[in-house]
N, C-alpha and C positions, 0 to 999 in steps of 0.2 A: 382610562383611555390611554394614558402614557404607557402603562404596562402592555396593553394590546399592541400599540405601535412598536414598542421595543421588541416584543415577541415576533412580530412580522419581520422586522429588520433582521433579527438574529436567525430566523429560519431562512431568509433569503441569502444571507452571508454564508451560512453553513452549507447551503445547497451549492453555492458557487464554489466553495472551497472543496467540497466532497467530490465534485465532478471536475477533474483536472482540466479538461478541455470541453466546455459546454457547446462550442461552435464547431463540432467535428464534421468532417466530410460525410456525405450521404444522409444527413438529417433532413427531415421535412418540417417546414414551418407553416403554421396556420395562424392568421391574426385578424383582428378587427380594430378599427380606431375611429374616434370621433374628433371633429374639429367644430368649434362653435362656441356659443355662449360668450361671445366677445373674444375668442381666441384666434380669429383669422381676419385679415384686412386686405382690401384692395381699393383703389381709387374710386371705382364706380359703385360698388356695393357697400362700401364701408365695412359692415359686419355681416357675416353669413355663417352657415353651418354645413357640415358634411359628415357622411358615414362611409367608411371604406372597409373592404374585405381584401385581405392579402393572402397569397400563398407563396411559398418559396422553397428553394432546394439549395442546400449547401454542397456545391459541386467540388469544393476544395476547403480545407480547414480555414475558417474565418471569412470565406467568400460565399455570398448567397446571391442567387438570381431570383428576382421576385416578379410576380404578376399581380395586378390589382383591379378591382372593380369598385366604383363608388357612385354615390348620389349626393349632389350638392343642392342644398336648399337656399334659395335667395328670396328675401322678403319683397324686394322691389323689382325683381326680374324673373325670367323663366328659370325654373329648376333645371339642373344639368346632370347628365350621366358622364362618368369618366371611365376610361380603361387605360391601363398603362403597364409598362415593364420597367424594371430597374435592377440595379446592382447595389449590394450592401457589403461593406467590409467592416468586420469587427476588429477592434484594436486588442489583439490577443484575448485574454480571458477576463478582461475588466468589465465587459458588457457595453462599453461605449462603441458606437458604430457611426460610420459616415456612409452616405448613400447618394446616388444620382439616378435619375430616370427620365422617362418621357411619357407624358400623358396626352391622350386625345380627349377633348371635352366637347360634348354635344348638348345643345339646349334647343330642342324643337324648332327648327326652321329659322331661328333668329341668330344662332351663334355656333360656330365650329372653330376650334382652336387646337393647336399643337403646343404643349407646354413642357419644356424641359424643367426638371426640378432638382434641387439639392436638399439634403437633410442631414441633421446630426441628432442622435438620440442615445438612449441608454436602456439596455435590457436588464431590468432588476428582477432576479429570480425569486418568486414566491415559494416555489418548491423545485423539484428536479426538472420539471417540464414546463411550468407556467411562468410567464414573465409579465410584468407591468412595464410599458414602454412609452415614456414621455419623449416627444420629438419636436424639434424646431425645423421648419421647412421654408423654402422660398420657391415660388413658381414663376417662371418667366414666360409671359405670353408672346408668341410670335406674331399674333394678329394685331395687337394693340398694346404695346408695352406700358404706356402711361395709365390706361384705364383698367387693364385686366391682370397685370402682374401683381403678385402679392406674397405676403409672408404670414406665418401663423404657428400655432402650437397644436400638436395632436397628442391625444392620450389614447394609448392602445393597450391591448392585451394580446399576448402571443403564446402559442403552444409549440414546443419543439419535440418532435417525435423521432424516435430512433428507427 
């Protein structure tokens, strides 16, 4: 098991070093991420889960504009759909990124909210195109800060296409 983990890490490091600028202008990004299993929290729901699909475009080296669609599962409330836009900046070639965005959340007649978000993550290259992307995020509810704002951890996978 240790050998397998070491092999995956060395492949990711060599892919990052072989490609001098992995976050070049004009690349397209496709990704999916999950939040849940105790990785997200807000005052009302305590723990919940979500699935998100993202698309992005690197309009400048290290700068990406993103769009996303998501589905939030809530055990004690209505499930919700989200749609949003964002901006991501990669700190040179390290794979660390910071982002900000705005999401619209809708839960069938009971809840509509606009939620600005911030996040910090890392794009760990498994090969030249595929990344594993852990991320920490915070969502600020404009409808009810106390009950609906929350933080969490996402685990995603991304594909960077030339």
